[in-house]
A tleap script that builds the chain and sets N, CA, C and O, in Angstrom:
source leaprc.protein.ff14SB
mol = sequence {
  NMET CYS ARG VAL VAL LEU TYR GLN PRO GLU
  ILE PRO GLN ASN THR GLY ASN VAL ALA ARG
  THR CYS ALA ALA THR HIE THR PRO LEU HIE
  LEU ILE GLU PRO LEU GLY PHE GLN LEU THR
  ASP ARG TYR LEU ARG ARG ALA GLY LEU ASP
  TYR TRP PRO TYR VAL GLU LEU HIE VAL HIE
  ARG THR PHE SER VAL PHE LEU GLU GLU ILE
  ARG PRO GLY ARG CYS VAL LEU PHE SER THR
  ARG GLY THR VAL ASN TYR TRP ASP PHE SER
  PHE ARG SER ASP ASP CYS LEU VAL PHE CGLY
}
set mol.1.N position { 53.201 53.018 32.440 }
set mol.1.CA position { 53.652 53.393 30.978 }
set mol.1.C position { 54.830 53.754 30.700 }
set mol.1.O position { 55.409 54.618 31.358 }
set mol.2.N position { 55.412 53.087 29.584 }
set mol.2.CA position { 56.956 53.339 28.754 }
set mol.2.C position { 56.564 54.875 28.393 }
set mol.2.O position { 55.440 55.313 28.148 }
set mol.3.N position { 57.894 55.623 28.433 }
set mol.3.CA position { 57.654 56.810 27.716 }
set mol.3.C position { 59.064 57.157 26.717 }
set mol.3.O position { 60.200 56.879 27.100 }
set mol.4.N position { 58.815 57.706 25.596 }
set mol.4.CA position { 60.270 57.822 24.972 }
set mol.4.C position { 60.668 59.190 25.103 }
set mol.4.O position { 59.673 59.905 24.985 }
set mol.5.N position { 61.697 59.838 25.296 }
set mol.5.CA position { 62.608 60.840 25.722 }
set mol.5.C position { 63.230 61.205 24.869 }
set mol.5.O position { 64.193 60.484 24.608 }
set mol.6.N position { 63.058 62.343 24.082 }
set mol.6.CA position { 64.262 62.927 22.915 }
set mol.6.C position { 64.979 63.770 23.622 }
set mol.6.O position { 64.324 64.699 24.093 }
set mol.7.N position { 66.211 63.761 23.878 }
set mol.7.CA position { 67.210 64.768 24.806 }
set mol.7.C position { 67.811 65.466 23.431 }
set mol.7.O position { 68.440 64.918 22.526 }
set mol.8.N position { 67.351 67.073 23.586 }
set mol.8.CA position { 67.558 67.907 22.587 }
set mol.8.C position { 67.774 67.817 21.150 }
set mol.8.O position { 68.671 68.421 20.562 }
set mol.9.N position { 66.819 66.950 20.536 }
set mol.9.CA position { 67.015 66.616 19.320 }
set mol.9.C position { 66.887 67.499 18.572 }
set mol.9.O position { 66.012 68.330 18.813 }
set mol.10.N position { 67.694 67.628 17.427 }
set mol.10.CA position { 68.286 68.358 16.377 }
set mol.10.C position { 67.523 68.519 14.911 }
set mol.10.O position { 67.094 69.545 14.383 }
set mol.11.N position { 67.505 67.239 14.471 }
set mol.11.CA position { 66.762 66.857 13.130 }
set mol.11.C position { 65.201 66.898 13.455 }
set mol.11.O position { 64.882 66.212 14.427 }
set mol.12.N position { 64.323 67.484 12.904 }
set mol.12.CA position { 63.104 67.522 12.796 }
set mol.12.C position { 62.280 66.433 12.177 }
set mol.12.O position { 61.153 66.098 12.542 }
set mol.13.N position { 63.044 65.877 11.105 }
set mol.13.CA position { 62.491 64.558 10.026 }
set mol.13.C position { 62.305 63.608 11.303 }
set mol.13.O position { 61.250 63.055 11.613 }
set mol.14.N position { 63.564 63.518 12.006 }
set mol.14.CA position { 63.548 62.131 12.798 }
set mol.14.C position { 62.894 62.420 14.338 }
set mol.14.O position { 62.823 61.528 15.183 }
set mol.15.N position { 62.610 63.267 14.477 }
set mol.15.CA position { 61.818 63.578 15.530 }
set mol.15.C position { 60.546 63.143 14.630 }
set mol.15.O position { 60.170 62.006 14.916 }
set mol.16.N position { 60.072 63.538 13.990 }
set mol.16.CA position { 58.532 63.663 13.406 }
set mol.16.C position { 58.441 62.077 12.944 }
set mol.16.O position { 57.297 61.727 12.654 }
set mol.17.N position { 59.404 61.122 12.835 }
set mol.17.CA position { 59.213 59.697 12.774 }
set mol.17.C position { 59.094 59.026 14.163 }
set mol.17.O position { 58.488 57.962 14.289 }
set mol.18.N position { 59.689 59.668 15.218 }
set mol.18.CA position { 59.472 59.179 16.450 }
set mol.18.C position { 58.253 59.337 16.799 }
set mol.18.O position { 57.594 58.337 17.084 }
set mol.19.N position { 57.654 60.671 16.857 }
set mol.19.CA position { 56.447 60.875 16.905 }
set mol.19.C position { 55.371 60.386 16.370 }
set mol.19.O position { 54.357 60.336 17.067 }
set mol.20.N position { 55.341 59.885 14.928 }
set mol.20.CA position { 54.440 59.246 14.359 }
set mol.20.C position { 54.336 57.545 14.803 }
set mol.20.O position { 53.365 56.843 14.521 }
set mol.21.N position { 55.628 57.038 15.599 }
set mol.21.CA position { 55.520 55.694 16.249 }
set mol.21.C position { 55.253 55.823 17.442 }
set mol.21.O position { 54.830 54.857 18.077 }
set mol.22.N position { 55.450 57.136 18.067 }
set mol.22.CA position { 54.811 56.903 19.627 }
set mol.22.C position { 53.089 57.160 19.595 }
set mol.22.O position { 52.463 56.535 20.451 }
set mol.23.N position { 52.172 58.183 18.510 }
set mol.23.CA position { 51.388 58.093 18.273 }
set mol.23.C position { 50.652 56.620 17.800 }
set mol.23.O position { 49.527 56.375 18.235 }
set mol.24.N position { 51.316 55.685 16.921 }
set mol.24.CA position { 50.986 54.511 16.564 }
set mol.24.C position { 50.700 53.298 18.005 }
set mol.24.O position { 49.908 52.366 18.144 }
set mol.25.N position { 51.664 53.822 18.802 }
set mol.25.CA position { 51.554 52.689 20.068 }
set mol.25.C position { 51.366 53.272 21.346 }
set mol.25.O position { 51.689 52.728 22.401 }
set mol.26.N position { 50.688 54.703 21.203 }
set mol.26.CA position { 50.076 55.209 22.488 }
set mol.26.C position { 51.356 55.518 23.527 }
set mol.26.O position { 51.150 55.418 24.736 }
set mol.27.N position { 52.345 55.800 23.157 }
set mol.27.CA position { 53.383 56.013 24.158 }
set mol.27.C position { 53.577 57.113 24.248 }
set mol.27.O position { 53.501 57.612 23.125 }
set mol.28.N position { 53.888 58.119 25.288 }
set mol.28.CA position { 54.164 59.485 25.500 }
set mol.28.C position { 55.517 60.139 24.768 }
set mol.28.O position { 56.519 59.425 24.811 }
set mol.29.N position { 55.595 60.995 24.326 }
set mol.29.CA position { 56.847 61.295 23.934 }
set mol.29.C position { 56.964 62.495 24.422 }
set mol.29.O position { 56.067 63.287 24.135 }
set mol.30.N position { 58.306 63.049 25.456 }
set mol.30.CA position { 58.723 63.739 25.745 }
set mol.30.C position { 60.313 64.339 25.280 }
set mol.30.O position { 61.269 63.570 25.389 }
set mol.31.N position { 60.493 65.562 24.829 }
set mol.31.CA position { 61.086 66.499 24.119 }
set mol.31.C position { 62.133 67.423 25.013 }
set mol.31.O position { 61.770 68.587 25.180 }
set mol.32.N position { 63.313 67.053 25.565 }
set mol.32.CA position { 64.041 68.342 26.263 }
set mol.32.C position { 64.600 69.276 25.283 }
set mol.32.O position { 65.173 69.099 24.208 }
set mol.33.N position { 64.278 70.312 25.945 }
set mol.33.CA position { 65.153 71.586 25.086 }
set mol.33.C position { 66.430 71.561 25.545 }
set mol.33.O position { 66.809 70.984 26.564 }
set mol.34.N position { 67.159 72.252 24.709 }
set mol.34.CA position { 66.812 72.864 23.259 }
set mol.34.C position { 66.385 71.907 22.166 }
set mol.34.O position { 66.765 70.761 21.928 }
set mol.35.N position { 65.736 72.470 21.728 }
set mol.35.CA position { 65.447 71.931 20.084 }
set mol.35.C position { 66.295 72.426 18.908 }
set mol.35.O position { 66.881 73.507 18.972 }
set mol.36.N position { 66.343 71.818 18.089 }
set mol.36.CA position { 67.320 72.198 17.024 }
set mol.36.C position { 66.106 72.513 15.888 }
set mol.36.O position { 66.200 72.193 14.703 }
set mol.37.N position { 65.302 72.994 16.306 }
set mol.37.CA position { 63.875 73.413 15.283 }
set mol.37.C position { 62.650 73.961 16.251 }
set mol.37.O position { 62.629 73.933 17.482 }
set mol.38.N position { 61.744 74.413 15.452 }
set mol.38.CA position { 60.468 74.659 16.221 }
set mol.38.C position { 59.878 73.853 15.964 }
set mol.38.O position { 60.238 73.097 15.062 }
set mol.39.N position { 58.592 73.645 16.718 }
set mol.39.CA position { 57.420 72.516 16.659 }
set mol.39.C position { 56.964 72.774 15.352 }
set mol.39.O position { 56.972 71.770 14.640 }
set mol.40.N position { 56.555 73.845 14.800 }
set mol.40.CA position { 56.019 74.265 13.832 }
set mol.40.C position { 56.811 74.156 12.556 }
set mol.40.O position { 56.526 74.735 11.508 }
set mol.41.N position { 57.757 73.414 12.737 }
set mol.41.CA position { 58.712 73.135 11.634 }
set mol.41.C position { 58.091 72.356 10.259 }
set mol.41.O position { 57.492 71.331 10.586 }
set mol.42.N position { 58.095 72.562 9.050 }
set mol.42.CA position { 57.192 72.390 8.109 }
set mol.42.C position { 57.877 70.445 7.900 }
set mol.42.O position { 57.104 69.547 7.566 }
set mol.43.N position { 59.242 70.215 8.157 }
set mol.43.CA position { 59.715 69.147 7.892 }
set mol.43.C position { 59.331 68.102 9.131 }
set mol.43.O position { 59.154 66.898 8.940 }
set mol.44.N position { 59.224 68.798 10.525 }
set mol.44.CA position { 58.727 68.189 11.447 }
set mol.44.C position { 57.308 67.464 11.254 }
set mol.44.O position { 56.996 66.275 11.326 }
set mol.45.N position { 56.646 68.497 11.012 }
set mol.45.CA position { 55.139 67.980 10.739 }
set mol.45.C position { 54.513 67.236 9.404 }
set mol.45.O position { 53.371 66.811 9.234 }
set mol.46.N position { 55.608 67.226 8.547 }
set mol.46.CA position { 55.211 66.381 7.355 }
set mol.46.C position { 55.906 64.784 7.857 }
set mol.46.O position { 55.417 63.755 7.390 }
set mol.47.N position { 56.823 64.741 8.629 }
set mol.47.CA position { 57.238 63.386 9.171 }
set mol.47.C position { 56.307 63.032 9.903 }
set mol.47.O position { 56.058 61.827 9.853 }
set mol.48.N position { 55.702 63.632 10.563 }
set mol.48.CA position { 54.647 63.195 11.652 }
set mol.48.C position { 53.142 62.756 10.851 }
set mol.48.O position { 52.355 61.906 11.268 }
set mol.49.N position { 53.016 63.424 9.834 }
set mol.49.CA position { 51.772 63.065 8.873 }
set mol.49.C position { 50.866 63.190 9.644 }
set mol.49.O position { 51.123 63.619 10.769 }
set mol.50.N position { 49.668 62.893 9.324 }
set mol.50.CA position { 48.315 62.973 10.261 }
set mol.50.C position { 48.173 62.827 11.772 }
set mol.50.O position { 47.196 63.033 12.492 }
set mol.51.N position { 49.813 62.284 12.154 }
set mol.51.CA position { 49.514 61.799 13.659 }
set mol.51.C position { 49.615 62.670 14.519 }
set mol.51.O position { 49.560 62.109 15.614 }
set mol.52.N position { 49.741 63.799 14.636 }
set mol.52.CA position { 49.977 64.804 15.355 }
set mol.52.C position { 48.763 64.585 16.674 }
set mol.52.O position { 48.937 64.136 17.807 }
set mol.53.N position { 47.705 65.015 16.116 }
set mol.53.CA position { 46.726 64.933 17.255 }
set mol.53.C position { 46.571 63.732 18.178 }
set mol.53.O position { 46.004 63.825 19.267 }
set mol.54.N position { 47.060 62.673 17.740 }
set mol.54.CA position { 47.341 61.328 18.531 }
set mol.54.C position { 48.605 61.441 19.459 }
set mol.54.O position { 49.031 60.540 20.182 }
set mol.55.N position { 49.066 62.544 19.333 }
set mol.55.CA position { 50.468 62.067 20.252 }
set mol.55.C position { 50.628 63.207 21.348 }
set mol.55.O position { 50.605 64.434 21.442 }
set mol.56.N position { 50.835 61.853 22.264 }
set mol.56.CA position { 50.679 62.686 23.665 }
set mol.56.C position { 51.893 63.595 23.702 }
set mol.56.O position { 52.874 62.878 23.901 }
set mol.57.N position { 52.220 64.782 23.601 }
set mol.57.CA position { 53.783 65.301 23.431 }
set mol.57.C position { 53.784 66.129 24.977 }
set mol.57.O position { 52.733 66.476 25.514 }
set mol.58.N position { 55.079 66.363 25.548 }
set mol.58.CA position { 55.611 66.737 26.270 }
set mol.58.C position { 56.897 67.835 26.409 }
set mol.58.O position { 57.960 67.252 26.619 }
set mol.59.N position { 56.980 68.966 26.350 }
set mol.59.CA position { 58.242 69.379 26.129 }
set mol.59.C position { 58.720 70.056 27.492 }
set mol.59.O position { 57.997 70.856 28.085 }
set mol.60.N position { 60.037 69.669 27.970 }
set mol.60.CA position { 60.492 70.655 29.357 }
set mol.60.C position { 61.909 71.109 28.975 }
set mol.60.O position { 62.718 70.605 28.196 }
set mol.61.N position { 61.978 72.233 29.766 }
set mol.61.CA position { 63.071 73.143 29.584 }
set mol.61.C position { 64.609 72.673 29.811 }
set mol.61.O position { 65.601 73.299 29.440 }
set mol.62.N position { 64.593 71.608 30.407 }
set mol.62.CA position { 66.134 70.787 30.850 }
set mol.62.C position { 65.460 69.600 31.245 }
set mol.62.O position { 64.241 69.457 31.335 }
set mol.63.N position { 66.614 68.502 31.544 }
set mol.63.CA position { 66.626 67.181 31.999 }
set mol.63.C position { 66.076 67.082 33.383 }
set mol.63.O position { 65.210 66.283 33.738 }
set mol.64.N position { 66.730 68.072 34.208 }
set mol.64.CA position { 66.443 68.255 35.420 }
set mol.64.C position { 64.718 68.574 35.827 }
set mol.64.O position { 63.981 68.046 36.659 }
set mol.65.N position { 64.538 69.455 35.032 }
set mol.65.CA position { 63.228 69.700 34.835 }
set mol.65.C position { 62.049 68.065 34.592 }
set mol.65.O position { 61.252 67.459 35.309 }
set mol.66.N position { 62.383 67.972 33.679 }
set mol.66.CA position { 61.856 66.401 33.386 }
set mol.66.C position { 61.716 65.405 34.356 }
set mol.66.O position { 60.699 64.720 34.463 }
set mol.67.N position { 62.710 65.300 35.070 }
set mol.67.CA position { 63.156 64.180 36.342 }
set mol.67.C position { 62.294 64.857 37.164 }
set mol.67.O position { 61.655 63.979 37.743 }
set mol.68.N position { 61.776 66.360 37.682 }
set mol.68.CA position { 61.312 66.724 38.862 }
set mol.68.C position { 60.302 66.581 38.336 }
set mol.68.O position { 59.648 65.819 39.048 }
set mol.69.N position { 59.584 66.942 37.234 }
set mol.69.CA position { 57.946 66.945 36.597 }
set mol.69.C position { 57.682 65.490 36.511 }
set mol.69.O position { 56.599 65.258 37.049 }
set mol.70.N position { 58.240 64.418 36.049 }
set mol.70.CA position { 57.726 63.380 35.728 }
set mol.70.C position { 57.836 62.227 36.776 }
set mol.70.O position { 57.022 61.331 37.002 }
set mol.71.N position { 59.351 62.533 37.506 }
set mol.71.CA position { 59.775 61.444 38.153 }
set mol.71.C position { 59.419 59.903 38.007 }
set mol.71.O position { 58.600 59.155 38.541 }
set mol.72.N position { 60.310 59.779 37.135 }
set mol.72.CA position { 60.231 58.434 36.463 }
set mol.72.C position { 60.815 57.664 37.419 }
set mol.72.O position { 61.585 58.045 38.301 }
set mol.73.N position { 60.223 56.024 37.105 }
set mol.73.CA position { 60.839 55.108 37.992 }
set mol.73.C position { 62.611 54.482 37.738 }
set mol.73.O position { 63.390 53.913 38.502 }
set mol.74.N position { 62.721 54.926 36.282 }
set mol.74.CA position { 63.854 54.482 35.621 }
set mol.74.C position { 64.117 54.907 34.337 }
set mol.74.O position { 63.417 54.620 33.366 }
set mol.75.N position { 65.345 55.743 34.308 }
set mol.75.CA position { 65.918 55.970 33.166 }
set mol.75.C position { 66.709 55.539 32.184 }
set mol.75.O position { 67.919 55.761 32.179 }
set mol.76.N position { 66.029 54.815 31.168 }
set mol.76.CA position { 67.155 53.708 30.193 }
set mol.76.C position { 67.597 54.685 29.040 }
set mol.76.O position { 66.839 55.142 28.184 }
set mol.77.N position { 68.957 54.934 29.155 }
set mol.77.CA position { 69.537 55.746 28.055 }
set mol.77.C position { 70.429 54.824 27.050 }
set mol.77.O position { 71.280 53.964 27.276 }
set mol.78.N position { 70.037 55.208 26.185 }
set mol.78.CA position { 70.621 54.516 24.654 }
set mol.78.C position { 71.895 55.366 24.130 }
set mol.78.O position { 72.056 56.573 24.308 }
set mol.79.N position { 72.675 54.577 23.519 }
set mol.79.CA position { 73.993 54.964 23.318 }
set mol.79.C position { 74.423 53.782 22.049 }
set mol.79.O position { 73.957 52.654 21.882 }
set mol.80.N position { 75.403 54.458 21.314 }
set mol.80.CA position { 75.975 53.459 20.451 }
set mol.80.C position { 77.309 52.851 20.747 }
set mol.80.O position { 77.930 52.104 19.991 }
set mol.81.N position { 77.748 53.329 22.151 }
set mol.81.CA position { 78.859 53.105 22.932 }
set mol.81.C position { 78.181 52.323 24.237 }
set mol.81.O position { 78.709 52.457 25.341 }
set mol.82.N position { 77.214 51.654 24.099 }
set mol.82.CA position { 76.566 51.177 25.017 }
set mol.82.C position { 77.297 49.574 25.171 }
set mol.82.O position { 77.568 48.889 24.185 }
set mol.83.N position { 77.547 49.143 26.582 }
set mol.83.CA position { 77.930 47.911 26.727 }
set mol.83.C position { 77.091 46.569 26.799 }
set mol.83.O position { 77.478 45.403 26.722 }
set mol.84.N position { 75.762 47.118 26.979 }
set mol.84.CA position { 74.707 46.016 26.978 }
set mol.84.C position { 73.974 46.114 25.675 }
set mol.84.O position { 73.806 47.217 25.155 }
set mol.85.N position { 73.538 45.035 25.135 }
set mol.85.CA position { 72.595 45.189 24.125 }
set mol.85.C position { 71.456 45.048 24.583 }
set mol.85.O position { 71.235 44.284 25.523 }
set mol.86.N position { 70.227 45.993 23.810 }
set mol.86.CA position { 69.151 46.160 24.403 }
set mol.86.C position { 68.251 44.695 24.210 }
set mol.86.O position { 67.350 44.568 25.039 }
set mol.87.N position { 68.382 43.702 23.319 }
set mol.87.CA position { 67.856 42.720 23.469 }
set mol.87.C position { 68.364 41.760 24.888 }
set mol.87.O position { 67.666 40.818 25.265 }
set mol.88.N position { 69.247 42.019 25.373 }
set mol.88.CA position { 69.826 41.142 26.689 }
set mol.88.C position { 69.129 42.157 28.153 }
set mol.88.O position { 68.846 41.810 29.300 }
set mol.89.N position { 69.050 43.390 27.503 }
set mol.89.CA position { 68.187 44.312 28.771 }
set mol.89.C position { 66.993 44.003 29.192 }
set mol.89.O position { 66.180 43.674 28.328 }
set mol.90.N position { 66.588 44.023 30.528 }
set mol.90.CA position { 65.456 43.619 31.105 }
set mol.90.C position { 64.459 45.024 31.349 }
set mol.90.O position { 64.541 45.642 32.411 }
set mol.91.N position { 63.654 45.390 30.415 }
set mol.91.CA position { 62.742 46.669 30.308 }
set mol.91.C position { 61.844 46.295 31.127 }
set mol.91.O position { 61.617 45.097 31.302 }
set mol.92.N position { 60.967 47.565 31.975 }
set mol.92.CA position { 60.220 47.585 32.688 }
set mol.92.C position { 58.840 48.228 32.137 }
set mol.92.O position { 59.024 48.921 31.136 }
set mol.93.N position { 57.716 48.160 32.503 }
set mol.93.CA position { 56.558 49.126 31.901 }
set mol.93.C position { 56.835 50.318 32.061 }
set mol.93.O position { 56.713 51.082 31.105 }
set mol.94.N position { 57.266 50.771 33.273 }
set mol.94.CA position { 57.332 52.515 33.441 }
set mol.94.C position { 58.905 52.975 33.117 }
set mol.94.O position { 59.362 53.919 33.762 }
set mol.95.N position { 59.555 52.451 32.333 }
set mol.95.CA position { 60.755 52.957 31.799 }
set mol.95.C position { 60.419 53.681 31.000 }
set mol.95.O position { 59.501 53.660 30.180 }
set mol.96.N position { 61.693 54.812 31.388 }
set mol.96.CA position { 61.581 56.217 30.295 }
set mol.96.C position { 62.822 55.831 29.399 }
set mol.96.O position { 63.956 55.909 29.870 }
set mol.97.N position { 62.617 55.449 28.217 }
set mol.97.CA position { 63.688 55.265 27.013 }
set mol.97.C position { 64.228 56.471 26.487 }
set mol.97.O position { 63.496 57.125 25.743 }
set mol.98.N position { 65.567 56.957 26.776 }
set mol.98.CA position { 65.827 58.140 26.639 }
set mol.98.C position { 66.993 58.017 25.289 }
set mol.98.O position { 67.879 57.177 25.132 }
set mol.99.N position { 66.667 59.016 24.543 }
set mol.99.CA position { 67.463 58.682 22.953 }
set mol.99.C position { 68.149 60.272 22.743 }
set mol.99.O position { 67.353 61.164 23.036 }
set mol.100.N position { 69.458 60.723 22.294 }
set mol.100.CA position { 69.890 61.801 22.191 }
set mol.100.C position { 71.176 61.842 22.624 }
set mol.100.O position { 71.805 62.899 22.593 }
savepdb mol mol.pdb
quit
């Protein structure tokens, strides 16, 4: 199963929006600390609306801990400076999509 990973997210509203999308698509969400907000942040909760009970949320102390705990098949890192367009990339169903 594909996973979404946010590396050290800083903006609670963006994280809440990603969480809402993960809930709607039944995609696990992994947050890598440190976070730029508390998980109880009202902006985070508001952006996630009423979807939080449906989010499979995992929080990891570091990226290394994430790799040890999850042992993903492949991590695909997204960047504005990337050289491959995501439309041209061959994704696999067990990829971890890493943003941040």
